[in-house]
PQR file with spaces between the fields and no chain letter, atoms N, CA, C, O and H, PARSE charges and radii, in Angstrom:
ATOM       1  N    MET     1     116.360   95.968   99.818 -0.4000 1.5000
ATOM       2  CA   MET     1     116.891   95.626  101.122 -0.0000 2.0000
ATOM       3  C    MET     1     115.793   95.704  102.184  0.5500 1.7000
ATOM       4  O    MET     1     115.693   94.832  103.047 -0.5500 1.4000
ATOM       5  N    THR     2     114.980   96.744  102.114 -0.4000 1.5000
ATOM       6  CA   THR     2     113.913   96.904  103.093 -0.0000 2.0000
ATOM       7  C    THR     2     112.898   95.768  102.987  0.5500 1.7000
ATOM       8  O    THR     2     112.444   95.247  104.006 -0.5500 1.4000
ATOM       9  H    THR     2     115.062   97.452  101.413  0.4000 1.0000
ATOM      10  N    SER     3     112.540   95.381  101.763 -0.4000 1.5000
ATOM      11  CA   SER     3     111.569   94.298  101.612 -0.0000 2.0000
ATOM      12  C    SER     3     112.144   92.974  102.115  0.5500 1.7000
ATOM      13  O    SER     3     111.422   92.159  102.690 -0.5500 1.4000
ATOM      14  H    SER     3     112.909   95.804  100.936  0.4000 1.0000
ATOM      15  N    PHE     4     113.446   92.762  101.898 -0.4000 1.5000
ATOM      16  CA   PHE     4     114.092   91.553  102.417 -0.0000 2.0000
ATOM      17  C    PHE     4     114.036   91.526  103.944  0.5500 1.7000
ATOM      18  O    PHE     4     113.737   90.491  104.539 -0.5500 1.4000
ATOM      19  H    PHE     4     114.032   93.424  101.431  0.4000 1.0000
ATOM      20  N    MET     5     114.322   92.658  104.571 -0.4000 1.5000
ATOM      21  CA   MET     5     114.313   92.722  106.032 -0.0000 2.0000
ATOM      22  C    MET     5     112.909   92.528  106.592  0.5500 1.7000
ATOM      23  O    MET     5     112.737   91.911  107.643 -0.5500 1.4000
ATOM      24  H    MET     5     114.566   93.499  104.087  0.4000 1.0000
ATOM      25  N    ARG     6     111.917   93.046  105.901 -0.4000 1.5000
ATOM      26  CA   ARG     6     110.539   92.885  106.381 -0.0000 2.0000
ATOM      27  C    ARG     6     110.068   91.440  106.264  0.5500 1.7000
ATOM      28  O    ARG     6     109.243   90.990  107.059 -0.5500 1.4000
ATOM      29  H    ARG     6     112.057   93.547  105.047  0.4000 1.0000
ATOM      30  N    LYS     7     110.592   90.702  105.266 -0.4000 1.5000
ATOM      31  CA   LYS     7     110.201   89.305  105.077 -0.0000 2.0000
ATOM      32  C    LYS     7     110.952   88.355  106.006  0.5500 1.7000
ATOM      33  O    LYS     7     110.503   87.233  106.238 -0.5500 1.4000
ATOM      34  H    LYS     7     111.262   91.068  104.620  0.4000 1.0000
ATOM      35  N    LEU     8     112.082   88.791  106.532 -0.4000 1.5000
ATOM      36  CA   LEU     8     112.902   87.951  107.401 -0.0000 2.0000
ATOM      37  C    LEU     8     112.175   87.745  108.731  0.5500 1.7000
ATOM      38  O    LEU     8     111.830   88.718  109.402 -0.5500 1.4000
ATOM      39  H    LEU     8     112.447   89.702  106.343  0.4000 1.0000
ATOM      40  N    PRO     9     111.937   86.480  109.122 -0.5600 1.5000
ATOM      41  CA   PRO     9     111.176   86.218  110.356  0.2800 2.0000
ATOM      42  C    PRO     9     111.934   86.668  111.610  0.5500 1.7000
ATOM      43  O    PRO     9     113.152   86.522  111.708 -0.5500 1.4000
ATOM      44  N    TRP    10     111.183   87.216  112.556 -0.4000 1.5000
ATOM      45  CA   TRP    10     111.753   87.659  113.828 -0.0000 2.0000
ATOM      46  C    TRP    10     112.431   86.512  114.554  0.5500 1.7000
ATOM      47  O    TRP    10     113.513   86.683  115.116 -0.5500 1.4000
ATOM      48  H    TRP    10     110.193   87.335  112.477  0.4000 1.0000
ATOM      49  N    ILE    11     111.800   85.337  114.545 -0.4000 1.5000
ATOM      50  CA   ILE    11     112.309   84.206  115.317 -0.0000 2.0000
ATOM      51  C    ILE    11     113.685   83.779  114.829  0.5500 1.7000
ATOM      52  O    ILE    11     114.523   83.381  115.638 -0.5500 1.4000
ATOM      53  H    ILE    11     110.921   85.198  114.088  0.4000 1.0000
ATOM      54  N    VAL    12     113.936   83.852  113.528 -0.4000 1.5000
ATOM      55  CA   VAL    12     115.248   83.499  112.978 -0.0000 2.0000
ATOM      56  C    VAL    12     116.307   84.455  113.507  0.5500 1.7000
ATOM      57  O    VAL    12     117.396   84.031  113.896 -0.5500 1.4000
ATOM      58  H    VAL    12     113.255   84.175  112.871  0.4000 1.0000
ATOM      59  N    LEU    13     115.988   85.736  113.521 -0.4000 1.5000
ATOM      60  CA   LEU    13     116.949   86.730  114.004 -0.0000 2.0000
ATOM      61  C    LEU    13     117.180   86.616  115.513  0.5500 1.7000
ATOM      62  O    LEU    13     118.305   86.783  115.985 -0.5500 1.4000
ATOM      63  H    LEU    13     115.104   86.081  113.205  0.4000 1.0000
ATOM      64  N    ILE    14     116.134   86.336  116.255 -0.4000 1.5000
ATOM      65  CA   ILE    14     116.271   86.218  117.706 -0.0000 2.0000
ATOM      66  C    ILE    14     117.092   84.982  118.079  0.5500 1.7000
ATOM      67  O    ILE    14     118.002   85.066  118.904 -0.5500 1.4000
ATOM      68  H    ILE    14     115.220   86.201  115.872  0.4000 1.0000
ATOM      69  N    ILE    15     116.771   83.841  117.475 -0.4000 1.5000
ATOM      70  CA   ILE    15     117.517   82.618  117.769 -0.0000 2.0000
ATOM      71  C    ILE    15     118.962   82.743  117.291  0.5500 1.7000
ATOM      72  O    ILE    15     119.886   82.325  117.988 -0.5500 1.4000
ATOM      73  H    ILE    15     116.032   83.773  116.805  0.4000 1.0000
ATOM      74  N    GLY    16     119.158   83.317  116.106 -0.4000 1.5000
ATOM      75  CA   GLY    16     120.511   83.531  115.603 -0.0000 2.0000
ATOM      76  C    GLY    16     121.321   84.460  116.496  0.5500 1.7000
ATOM      77  O    GLY    16     122.512   84.237  116.711 -0.5500 1.4000
ATOM      78  H    GLY    16     118.407   83.657  115.540  0.4000 1.0000
ATOM      79  N    SER    17     120.682   85.492  117.012 -0.4000 1.5000
ATOM      80  CA   SER    17     121.374   86.425  117.906 -0.0000 2.0000
ATOM      81  C    SER    17     121.741   85.766  119.223  0.5500 1.7000
ATOM      82  O    SER    17     122.820   86.005  119.764 -0.5500 1.4000
ATOM      83  H    SER    17     119.714   85.673  116.837  0.4000 1.0000
ATOM      84  N    LEU    18     120.846   84.938  119.740 -0.4000 1.5000
ATOM      85  CA   LEU    18     121.113   84.286  121.022 -0.0000 2.0000
ATOM      86  C    LEU    18     122.145   83.176  120.912  0.5500 1.7000
ATOM      87  O    LEU    18     122.920   82.957  121.843 -0.5500 1.4000
ATOM      88  H    LEU    18     119.969   84.743  119.301  0.4000 1.0000
ATOM      89  N    THR    19     122.164   82.477  119.789 -0.4000 1.5000
ATOM      90  CA   THR    19     123.114   81.366  119.651 -0.0000 2.0000
ATOM      91  C    THR    19     124.444   81.833  119.083  0.5500 1.7000
ATOM      92  O    THR    19     125.469   81.735  119.757 -0.5500 1.4000
ATOM      93  H    THR    19     121.534   82.655  119.033  0.4000 1.0000
ATOM      94  N    LEU    20     124.446   82.333  117.870 -0.4000 1.5000
ATOM      95  CA   LEU    20     125.694   82.736  117.228 -0.0000 2.0000
ATOM      96  C    LEU    20     126.222   84.043  117.811  0.5500 1.7000
ATOM      97  O    LEU    20     127.435   84.221  117.927 -0.5500 1.4000
ATOM      98  H    LEU    20     123.613   82.412  117.322  0.4000 1.0000
ATOM      99  N    GLY    21     125.349   84.939  118.170 -0.4000 1.5000
ATOM     100  CA   GLY    21     125.777   86.220  118.721 -0.0000 2.0000
ATOM     101  C    GLY    21     126.405   86.105  120.091  0.5500 1.7000
ATOM     102  O    GLY    21     127.265   86.911  120.448 -0.5500 1.4000
ATOM     103  H    GLY    21     124.364   84.795  118.076  0.4000 1.0000
ATOM     104  N    LEU    22     125.990   85.116  120.866 -0.4000 1.5000
ATOM     105  CA   LEU    22     126.518   84.967  122.221 -0.0000 2.0000
ATOM     106  C    LEU    22     127.465   83.781  122.379  0.5500 1.7000
ATOM     107  O    LEU    22     128.021   83.584  123.460 -0.5500 1.4000
ATOM     108  H    LEU    22     125.292   84.461  120.576  0.4000 1.0000
ATOM     109  N    ALA    23     127.662   82.985  121.323 -0.4000 1.5000
ATOM     110  CA   ALA    23     128.543   81.816  121.415 -0.0000 2.0000
ATOM     111  C    ALA    23     129.992   82.253  121.453  0.5500 1.7000
ATOM     112  O    ALA    23     130.307   83.258  120.816 -0.5500 1.4000
ATOM     113  H    ALA    23     127.211   83.145  120.445  0.4000 1.0000
ATOM     114  N    PRO    24     130.873   81.605  122.125 -0.5600 1.5000
ATOM     115  CA   PRO    24     130.631   80.649  123.195  0.2800 2.0000
ATOM     116  C    PRO    24     130.164   81.380  124.444  0.5500 1.7000
ATOM     117  O    PRO    24     130.557   82.523  124.679 -0.5500 1.4000
ATOM     118  N    PHE    25     129.357   80.752  125.219 -0.4000 1.5000
ATOM     119  CA   PHE    25     128.726   81.403  126.372 -0.0000 2.0000
ATOM     120  C    PHE    25     129.674   81.602  127.546  0.5500 1.7000
ATOM     121  O    PHE    25     129.447   82.466  128.393 -0.5500 1.4000
ATOM     122  H    PHE    25     129.038   79.823  125.028  0.4000 1.0000
ATOM     123  N    SER    26     130.738   80.802  127.596 -0.4000 1.5000
ATOM     124  CA   SER    26     131.652   80.886  128.723 -0.0000 2.0000
ATOM     125  C    SER    26     133.083   80.927  128.217  0.5500 1.7000
ATOM     126  O    SER    26     133.362   80.195  127.268 -0.5500 1.4000
ATOM     127  H    SER    26     130.922   80.100  126.907  0.4000 1.0000
ATOM     128  N    PRO    27     133.966   81.659  128.716 -0.5600 1.5000
ATOM     129  CA   PRO    27     133.877   82.584  129.837  0.2800 2.0000
ATOM     130  C    PRO    27     133.289   83.929  129.414  0.5500 1.7000
ATOM     131  O    PRO    27     132.743   84.649  130.250 -0.5500 1.4000
ATOM     132  N    GLN    28     133.390   84.277  128.138 -0.4000 1.5000
ATOM     133  CA   GLN    28     132.882   85.559  127.656 -0.0000 2.0000
ATOM     134  C    GLN    28     132.458   85.376  126.201  0.5500 1.7000
ATOM     135  O    GLN    28     133.189   84.752  125.432 -0.5500 1.4000
ATOM     136  H    GLN    28     133.833   83.692  127.459  0.4000 1.0000
ATOM     137  N    PRO    29     131.299   85.902  125.800 -0.5600 1.5000
ATOM     138  CA   PRO    29     130.873   85.765  124.398  0.2800 2.0000
ATOM     139  C    PRO    29     131.899   86.379  123.431  0.5500 1.7000
ATOM     140  O    PRO    29     132.500   87.416  123.715 -0.5500 1.4000
ATOM     141  N    HIS    30     132.080   85.715  122.291 -0.4000 1.5000
ATOM     142  CA   HIS    30     133.043   86.189  121.290 -0.0000 2.0000
ATOM     143  C    HIS    30     132.741   87.614  120.840  0.5500 1.7000
ATOM     144  O    HIS    30     133.652   88.417  120.642 -0.5500 1.4000
ATOM     145  H    HIS    30     131.592   84.874  122.061  0.4000 1.0000
ATOM     146  N    LEU    31     131.475   87.916  120.683 -0.4000 1.5000
ATOM     147  CA   LEU    31     131.100   89.246  120.209 -0.0000 2.0000
ATOM     148  C    LEU    31     131.561   90.323  121.181  0.5500 1.7000
ATOM     149  O    LEU    31     132.086   91.354  120.762 -0.5500 1.4000
ATOM     150  H    LEU    31     130.734   87.264  120.843  0.4000 1.0000
ATOM     151  N    VAL    32     131.369   90.092  122.462 -0.4000 1.5000
ATOM     152  CA   VAL    32     131.815   91.048  123.480 -0.0000 2.0000
ATOM     153  C    VAL    32     133.333   91.169  123.450  0.5500 1.7000
ATOM     154  O    VAL    32     133.880   92.269  123.531 -0.5500 1.4000
ATOM     155  H    VAL    32     130.942   89.254  122.802  0.4000 1.0000
ATOM     156  N    GLU    33     134.004   90.036  123.334 -0.4000 1.5000
ATOM     157  CA   GLU    33     135.472   90.026  123.289 -0.0000 2.0000
ATOM     158  C    GLU    33     135.989   90.784  122.064  0.5500 1.7000
ATOM     159  O    GLU    33     136.938   91.561  122.175 -0.5500 1.4000
ATOM     160  H    GLU    33     133.560   89.142  123.269  0.4000 1.0000
ATOM     161  N    LYS    34     135.377   90.567  120.905 -0.4000 1.5000
ATOM     162  CA   LYS    34     135.831   91.226  119.676 -0.0000 2.0000
ATOM     163  C    LYS    34     135.537   92.724  119.706  0.5500 1.7000
ATOM     164  O    LYS    34     136.322   93.514  119.182 -0.5500 1.4000
ATOM     165  H    LYS    34     134.607   89.936  120.815  0.4000 1.0000
ATOM     166  N    ILE    35     134.431   93.120  120.303 -0.4000 1.5000
ATOM     167  CA   ILE    35     134.124   94.542  120.421 -0.0000 2.0000
ATOM     168  C    ILE    35     135.118   95.223  121.357  0.5500 1.7000
ATOM     169  O    ILE    35     135.551   96.346  121.095 -0.5500 1.4000
ATOM     170  H    ILE    35     133.793   92.478  120.729  0.4000 1.0000
ATOM     171  N    GLN    36     135.480   94.549  122.445 -0.4000 1.5000
ATOM     172  CA   GLN    36     136.500   95.093  123.346 -0.0000 2.0000
ATOM     173  C    GLN    36     137.845   95.212  122.634  0.5500 1.7000
ATOM     174  O    GLN    36     138.560   96.197  122.820 -0.5500 1.4000
ATOM     175  H    GLN    36     135.128   93.637  122.658  0.4000 1.0000
ATOM     176  N    MET    37     138.192   94.212  121.818 -0.4000 1.5000
ATOM     177  CA   MET    37     139.435   94.270  121.049 -0.0000 2.0000
ATOM     178  C    MET    37     139.400   95.436  120.065  0.5500 1.7000
ATOM     179  O    MET    37     140.404   96.124  119.879 -0.5500 1.4000
ATOM     180  H    MET    37     137.610   93.412  121.667  0.4000 1.0000
ATOM     181  N    LEU    38     138.246   95.659  119.434 -0.4000 1.5000
ATOM     182  CA   LEU    38     138.100   96.759  118.484 -0.0000 2.0000
ATOM     183  C    LEU    38     138.268   98.100  119.185  0.5500 1.7000
ATOM     184  O    LEU    38     138.956   98.982  118.672 -0.5500 1.4000
ATOM     185  H    LEU    38     137.431   95.101  119.585  0.4000 1.0000
ATOM     186  N    ILE    39     137.658   98.262  120.332 -0.4000 1.5000
ATOM     187  CA   ILE    39     137.760   99.509  121.099 -0.0000 2.0000
ATOM     188  C    ILE    39     139.195   99.759  121.556  0.5500 1.7000
ATOM     189  O    ILE    39     139.664  100.898  121.543 -0.5500 1.4000
ATOM     190  H    ILE    39     137.099   97.545  120.749  0.4000 1.0000
ATOM     191  N    ASN    40     139.896   98.692  121.962 -0.4000 1.5000
ATOM     192  CA   ASN    40     141.269   98.820  122.442 -0.0000 2.0000
ATOM     193  C    ASN    40     142.298   98.894  121.317  0.5500 1.7000
ATOM     194  O    ASN    40     143.487   99.076  121.578 -0.5500 1.4000
ATOM     195  H    ASN    40     139.516   97.767  121.973  0.4000 1.0000
ATOM     196  N    GLY    41     141.850   98.754  120.064 -0.4000 1.5000
ATOM     197  CA   GLY    41     142.768   98.807  118.935 -0.0000 2.0000
ATOM     198  C    GLY    41     143.577   97.541  118.743  0.5500 1.7000
ATOM     199  O    GLY    41     144.622   97.571  118.094 -0.5500 1.4000
ATOM     200  H    GLY    41     140.884   98.606  119.851  0.4000 1.0000
ATOM     201  N    GLU    42     143.118   96.433  119.291 -0.4000 1.5000
ATOM     202  CA   GLU    42     143.830   95.167  119.209 -0.0000 2.0000
ATOM     203  C    GLU    42     143.310   94.265  118.101  0.5500 1.7000
ATOM     204  O    GLU    42     143.828   93.163  117.919 -0.5500 1.4000
ATOM     205  H    GLU    42     142.269   96.409  119.818  0.4000 1.0000
ATOM     206  N    LEU    43     142.321   94.693  117.371 -0.4000 1.5000
ATOM     207  CA   LEU    43     141.733   93.889  116.312 -0.0000 2.0000
ATOM     208  C    LEU    43     142.543   94.128  115.045  0.5500 1.7000
ATOM     209  O    LEU    43     142.331   95.122  114.350 -0.5500 1.4000
ATOM     210  H    LEU    43     141.900   95.588  117.518  0.4000 1.0000
ATOM     211  N    SER    44     143.469   93.221  114.741 -0.4000 1.5000
ATOM     212  CA   SER    44     144.370   93.472  113.624 -0.0000 2.0000
ATOM     213  C    SER    44     144.390   92.356  112.589  0.5500 1.7000
ATOM     214  O    SER    44     144.626   92.615  111.409 -0.5500 1.4000
ATOM     215  H    SER    44     143.641   92.414  115.306  0.4000 1.0000
ATOM     216  N    ARG    45     144.146   91.125  113.010 -0.4000 1.5000
ATOM     217  CA   ARG    45     144.194   90.014  112.058 -0.0000 2.0000
ATOM     218  C    ARG    45     142.879   89.917  111.294  0.5500 1.7000
ATOM     219  O    ARG    45     141.819   90.264  111.816 -0.5500 1.4000
ATOM     220  H    ARG    45     143.953   90.915  113.968  0.4000 1.0000
ATOM     221  N    SER    46     142.955   89.451  110.069 -0.4000 1.5000
ATOM     222  CA   SER    46     141.745   89.345  109.246 -0.0000 2.0000
ATOM     223  C    SER    46     140.750   88.342  109.834  0.5500 1.7000
ATOM     224  O    SER    46     139.541   88.524  109.692 -0.5500 1.4000
ATOM     225  H    SER    46     143.816   89.169  109.645  0.4000 1.0000
ATOM     226  N    ILE    47     141.236   87.298  110.486 -0.4000 1.5000
ATOM     227  CA   ILE    47     140.337   86.324  111.100 -0.0000 2.0000
ATOM     228  C    ILE    47     139.540   86.966  112.230  0.5500 1.7000
ATOM     229  O    ILE    47     138.396   86.581  112.476 -0.5500 1.4000
ATOM     230  H    ILE    47     142.218   87.151  110.602  0.4000 1.0000
ATOM     231  N    ASP    48     140.128   87.937  112.918 -0.4000 1.5000
ATOM     232  CA   ASP    48     139.409   88.643  113.985 -0.0000 2.0000
ATOM     233  C    ASP    48     138.278   89.494  113.411  0.5500 1.7000
ATOM     234  O    ASP    48     137.189   89.547  113.983 -0.5500 1.4000
ATOM     235  H    ASP    48     141.056   88.250  112.718  0.4000 1.0000
ATOM     236  N    PHE    49     138.533   90.160  112.279 -0.4000 1.5000
ATOM     237  CA   PHE    49     137.480   90.951  111.631 -0.0000 2.0000
ATOM     238  C    PHE    49     136.363   90.044  111.131  0.5500 1.7000
ATOM     239  O    PHE    49     135.185   90.374  111.264 -0.5500 1.4000
ATOM     240  H    PHE    49     139.418   90.117  111.814  0.4000 1.0000
ATOM     241  N    PHE    50     136.735   88.888  110.548 -0.4000 1.5000
ATOM     242  CA   PHE    50     135.727   87.938  110.089 -0.0000 2.0000
ATOM     243  C    PHE    50     134.903   87.420  111.266  0.5500 1.7000
ATOM     244  O    PHE    50     133.683   87.286  111.167 -0.5500 1.4000
ATOM     245  H    PHE    50     137.692   88.620  110.440  0.4000 1.0000
ATOM     246  N    ASP    51     135.576   87.131  112.377 -0.4000 1.5000
ATOM     247  CA   ASP    51     134.896   86.653  113.581 -0.0000 2.0000
ATOM     248  C    ASP    51     133.918   87.708  114.112  0.5500 1.7000
ATOM     249  O    ASP    51     132.802   87.379  114.515 -0.5500 1.4000
ATOM     250  H    ASP    51     136.566   87.241  112.457  0.4000 1.0000
ATOM     251  N    LEU    52     134.341   88.963  114.109 -0.4000 1.5000
ATOM     252  CA   LEU    52     133.459   90.055  114.538 -0.0000 2.0000
ATOM     253  C    LEU    52     132.238   90.140  113.623  0.5500 1.7000
ATOM     254  O    LEU    52     131.110   90.294  114.093 -0.5500 1.4000
ATOM     255  H    LEU    52     135.248   89.229  113.781  0.4000 1.0000
ATOM     256  N    PHE    53     132.473   90.040  112.320 -0.4000 1.5000
ATOM     257  CA   PHE    53     131.371   90.072  111.355 -0.0000 2.0000
ATOM     258  C    PHE    53     130.428   88.891  111.561  0.5500 1.7000
ATOM     259  O    PHE    53     129.208   89.058  111.583 -0.5500 1.4000
ATOM     260  H    PHE    53     133.389   89.915  111.939  0.4000 1.0000
ATOM     261  N    LEU    54     131.001   87.697  111.713 -0.4000 1.5000
ATOM     262  CA   LEU    54     130.197   86.483  111.839 -0.0000 2.0000
ATOM     263  C    LEU    54     129.330   86.496  113.096  0.5500 1.7000
ATOM     264  O    LEU    54     128.138   86.195  113.037 -0.5500 1.4000
ATOM     265  H    LEU    54     131.991   87.561  111.695  0.4000 1.0000
ATOM     266  N    HIS    55     129.928   86.843  114.223 -0.4000 1.5000
ATOM     267  CA   HIS    55     129.180   86.839  115.474 -0.0000 2.0000
ATOM     268  C    HIS    55     128.262   88.054  115.612  0.5500 1.7000
ATOM     269  O    HIS    55     127.307   88.017  116.389 -0.5500 1.4000
ATOM     270  H    HIS    55     130.896   87.087  114.271  0.4000 1.0000
ATOM     271  N    GLY    56     128.533   89.113  114.879 -0.4000 1.5000
ATOM     272  CA   GLY    56     127.717   90.318  114.973 -0.0000 2.0000
ATOM     273  C    GLY    56     126.630   90.434  113.929  0.5500 1.7000
ATOM     274  O    GLY    56     125.806   91.346  113.999 -0.5500 1.4000
ATOM     275  H    GLY    56     129.308   89.142  114.248  0.4000 1.0000
ATOM     276  N    LEU    57     126.607   89.524  112.952 -0.4000 1.5000
ATOM     277  CA   LEU    57     125.651   89.625  111.850 -0.0000 2.0000
ATOM     278  C    LEU    57     124.202   89.536  112.313  0.5500 1.7000
ATOM     279  O    LEU    57     123.398   90.406  111.979 -0.5500 1.4000
ATOM     280  H    LEU    57     127.276   88.783  112.895  0.4000 1.0000
ATOM     281  N    PHE    58     123.860   88.513  113.068 -0.4000 1.5000
ATOM     282  CA   PHE    58     122.465   88.354  113.504 -0.0000 2.0000
ATOM     283  C    PHE    58     122.007   89.472  114.445  0.5500 1.7000
ATOM     284  O    PHE    58     120.908   89.997  114.271 -0.5500 1.4000
ATOM     285  H    PHE    58     124.513   87.807  113.339  0.4000 1.0000
ATOM     286  N    PRO    59     122.824   89.849  115.441 -0.5600 1.5000
ATOM     287  CA   PRO    59     122.389   90.977  116.272  0.2800 2.0000
ATOM     288  C    PRO    59     122.216   92.265  115.461  0.5500 1.7000
ATOM     289  O    PRO    59     121.293   93.037  115.720 -0.5500 1.4000
ATOM     290  N    TRP    60     123.096   92.503  114.480 -0.4000 1.5000
ATOM     291  CA   TRP    60     122.981   93.703  113.649 -0.0000 2.0000
ATOM     292  C    TRP    60     121.695   93.650  112.821  0.5500 1.7000
ATOM     293  O    TRP    60     120.978   94.647  112.734 -0.5500 1.4000
ATOM     294  H    TRP    60     123.846   91.876  114.269  0.4000 1.0000
ATOM     295  N    LEU    61     121.396   92.503  112.215 -0.4000 1.5000
ATOM     296  CA   LEU    61     120.160   92.369  111.435 -0.0000 2.0000
ATOM     297  C    LEU    61     118.932   92.545  112.319  0.5500 1.7000
ATOM     298  O    LEU    61     117.934   93.124  111.889 -0.5500 1.4000
ATOM     299  H    LEU    61     121.978   91.693  112.286  0.4000 1.0000
ATOM     300  N    LEU    62     119.000   92.051  113.545 -0.4000 1.5000
ATOM     301  CA   LEU    62     117.889   92.217  114.489 -0.0000 2.0000
ATOM     302  C    LEU    62     117.668   93.689  114.817  0.5500 1.7000
ATOM     303  O    LEU    62     116.526   94.142  114.892 -0.5500 1.4000
ATOM     304  H    LEU    62     119.810   91.581  113.894  0.4000 1.0000
ATOM     305  N    ILE    63     118.744   94.432  115.011 -0.4000 1.5000
ATOM     306  CA   ILE    63     118.638   95.868  115.293 -0.0000 2.0000
ATOM     307  C    ILE    63     118.069   96.610  114.094  0.5500 1.7000
ATOM     308  O    ILE    63     117.222   97.490  114.254 -0.5500 1.4000
ATOM     309  H    ILE    63     119.672   94.063  114.950  0.4000 1.0000
ATOM     310  N    VAL    64     118.526   96.263  112.892 -0.4000 1.5000
ATOM     311  CA   VAL    64     118.021   96.919  111.674 -0.0000 2.0000
ATOM     312  C    VAL    64     116.537   96.627  111.489  0.5500 1.7000
ATOM     313  O    VAL    64     115.762   97.530  111.174 -0.5500 1.4000
ATOM     314  H    VAL    64     119.214   95.548  112.762  0.4000 1.0000
ATOM     315  N    LYS    65     116.131   95.357  111.685 -0.4000 1.5000
ATOM     316  CA   LYS    65     114.709   95.014  111.535 -0.0000 2.0000
ATOM     317  C    LYS    65     113.862   95.743  112.568  0.5500 1.7000
ATOM     318  O    LYS    65     112.772   96.215  112.246 -0.5500 1.4000
ATOM     319  H    LYS    65     116.761   94.623  111.941  0.4000 1.0000
ATOM     320  N    ALA    66     114.341   95.843  113.796 -0.4000 1.5000
ATOM     321  CA   ALA    66     113.597   96.558  114.834 -0.0000 2.0000
ATOM     322  C    ALA    66     113.476   98.040  114.488  0.5500 1.7000
ATOM     323  O    ALA    66     112.415   98.635  114.675 -0.5500 1.4000
ATOM     324  H    ALA    66     115.227   95.459  114.057  0.4000 1.0000
ATOM     325  N    ALA    67     114.558   98.640  113.986 -0.4000 1.5000
ATOM     326  CA   ALA    67     114.513  100.055  113.605 -0.0000 2.0000
ATOM     327  C    ALA    67     113.553  100.277  112.445  0.5500 1.7000
ATOM     328  O    ALA    67     112.806  101.256  112.439 -0.5500 1.4000
ATOM     329  H    ALA    67     115.420   98.157  113.834  0.4000 1.0000
ATOM     330  N    LEU    68     113.565   99.386  111.471 -0.4000 1.5000
ATOM     331  CA   LEU    68     112.629   99.506  110.344 -0.0000 2.0000
ATOM     332  C    LEU    68     111.189   99.345  110.810  0.5500 1.7000
ATOM     333  O    LEU    68     110.298  100.063  110.355 -0.5500 1.4000
ATOM     334  H    LEU    68     114.172   98.592  111.476  0.4000 1.0000
ATOM     335  N    SER    69     110.967   98.409  111.710 -0.4000 1.5000
ATOM     336  CA   SER    69     109.605   98.195  112.219 -0.0000 2.0000
ATOM     337  C    SER    69     109.117   99.394  113.024  0.5500 1.7000
ATOM     338  O    SER    69     107.959   99.795  112.908 -0.5500 1.4000
ATOM     339  H    SER    69     111.690   97.827  112.080  0.4000 1.0000
ATOM     340  N    LEU    70     109.994   99.961  113.834 -0.4000 1.5000
ATOM     341  CA   LEU    70     109.607  101.136  114.619 -0.0000 2.0000
ATOM     342  C    LEU    70     109.363  102.351  113.732  0.5500 1.7000
ATOM     343  O    LEU    70     108.428  103.117  113.965 -0.5500 1.4000
ATOM     344  H    LEU    70     110.934   99.636  113.928  0.4000 1.0000
ATOM     345  N    SER    71     110.200  102.526  112.718 -0.4000 1.5000
ATOM     346  CA   SER    71     110.000  103.679  111.830 -0.0000 2.0000
ATOM     347  C    SER    71     108.726  103.512  111.007  0.5500 1.7000
ATOM     348  O    SER    71     108.036  104.493  110.729 -0.5500 1.4000
ATOM     349  H    SER    71     110.960  101.904  112.528  0.4000 1.0000
ATOM     350  N    HIS    72     108.410  102.282  110.616 -0.4000 1.5000
ATOM     351  CA   HIS    72     107.171  102.036  109.872 -0.0000 2.0000
ATOM     352  C    HIS    72     105.970  102.257  110.778  0.5500 1.7000
ATOM     353  O    HIS    72     104.947  102.780  110.338 -0.5500 1.4000
ATOM     354  H    HIS    72     108.970  101.485  110.842  0.4000 1.0000
ATOM     355  N    PHE    73     106.088  101.863  112.036 -0.4000 1.5000
ATOM     356  CA   PHE    73     105.011  102.025  112.998 -0.0000 2.0000
ATOM     357  C    PHE    73     104.762  103.512  113.280  0.5500 1.7000
ATOM     358  O    PHE    73     103.612  103.930  113.417 -0.5500 1.4000
ATOM     359  H    PHE    73     106.919  101.438  112.393  0.4000 1.0000
ATOM     360  N    GLN    74     105.821  104.303  113.367 -0.4000 1.5000
ATOM     361  CA   GLN    74     105.681  105.728  113.685 -0.0000 2.0000
ATOM     362  C    GLN    74     105.181  106.549  112.499  0.5500 1.7000
ATOM     363  O    GLN    74     104.497  107.554  112.689 -0.5500 1.4000
ATOM     364  H    GLN    74     106.755  103.963  113.256  0.4000 1.0000
ATOM     365  N    THR    75     105.515  106.131  111.279 -0.4000 1.5000
ATOM     366  CA   THR    75     105.106  106.904  110.103 -0.0000 2.0000
ATOM     367  C    THR    75     103.798  106.415  109.504  0.5500 1.7000
ATOM     368  O    THR    75     103.319  106.974  108.517 -0.5500 1.4000
ATOM     369  H    THR    75     106.070  105.314  111.124  0.4000 1.0000
ATOM     370  N    LYS    76     103.222  105.384  110.089 -0.4000 1.5000
ATOM     371  CA   LYS    76     101.970  104.843  109.588 -0.0000 2.0000
ATOM     372  C    LYS    76     100.849  105.856  109.827  0.5500 1.7000
ATOM     373  O    LYS    76     100.648  106.293  110.960 -0.5500 1.4000
ATOM     374  H    LYS    76     103.611  104.930  110.891  0.4000 1.0000
ATOM     375  N    PRO    77     100.109  106.238  108.763 -0.5600 1.5000
ATOM     376  CA   PRO    77      99.039  107.229  108.970  0.2800 2.0000
ATOM     377  C    PRO    77      97.912  106.637  109.824  0.5500 1.7000
ATOM     378  O    PRO    77      97.563  105.462  109.707 -0.5500 1.4000
ATOM     379  N    SER    78      97.370  107.479  110.667 -0.4000 1.5000
ATOM     380  CA   SER    78      96.291  107.034  111.532 -0.0000 2.0000
ATOM     381  C    SER    78      94.964  107.088  110.764  0.5500 1.7000
ATOM     382  O    SER    78      94.706  108.003  109.983 -0.5500 1.4000
ATOM     383  H    SER    78      97.654  108.434  110.762  0.4000 1.0000
ATOM     384  N    ALA    79      94.150  106.084  111.015 -0.4000 1.5000
ATOM     385  CA   ALA    79      92.828  106.011  110.381 -0.0000 2.0000
ATOM     386  C    ALA    79      91.840  106.855  111.193  0.5500 1.7000
ATOM     387  O    ALA    79      91.822  106.780  112.421 -0.5500 1.4000
ATOM     388  H    ALA    79      94.360  105.340  111.649  0.4000 1.0000
ATOM     389  N    LYS    80      91.035  107.643  110.521 -0.4000 1.5000
ATOM     390  CA   LYS    80      90.070  108.494  111.222 -0.0000 2.0000
ATOM     391  C    LYS    80      88.681  107.988  111.085  0.5500 1.7000
ATOM     392  O    LYS    80      87.749  108.591  111.617 -0.5500 1.4000
ATOM     393  H    LYS    80      91.049  107.705  109.523  0.4000 1.0000
């Protein structure tokens, strides 16, 4: 899983997050709407869970890749 995430290009995750993660742009992004429904306990239909998964996939992968990159950067031994 880690090697797959490291090979995944940043640009794919960024564009995917901006397009699918924020679509539709008006009046409110689906991801924001589904997260609000989840917090309020209104997310009950299976299509709503699928929609949350679909719109949240790219932003989640972007966060995971950033966390892996930061952890690799912090644990990298310094050259003397």
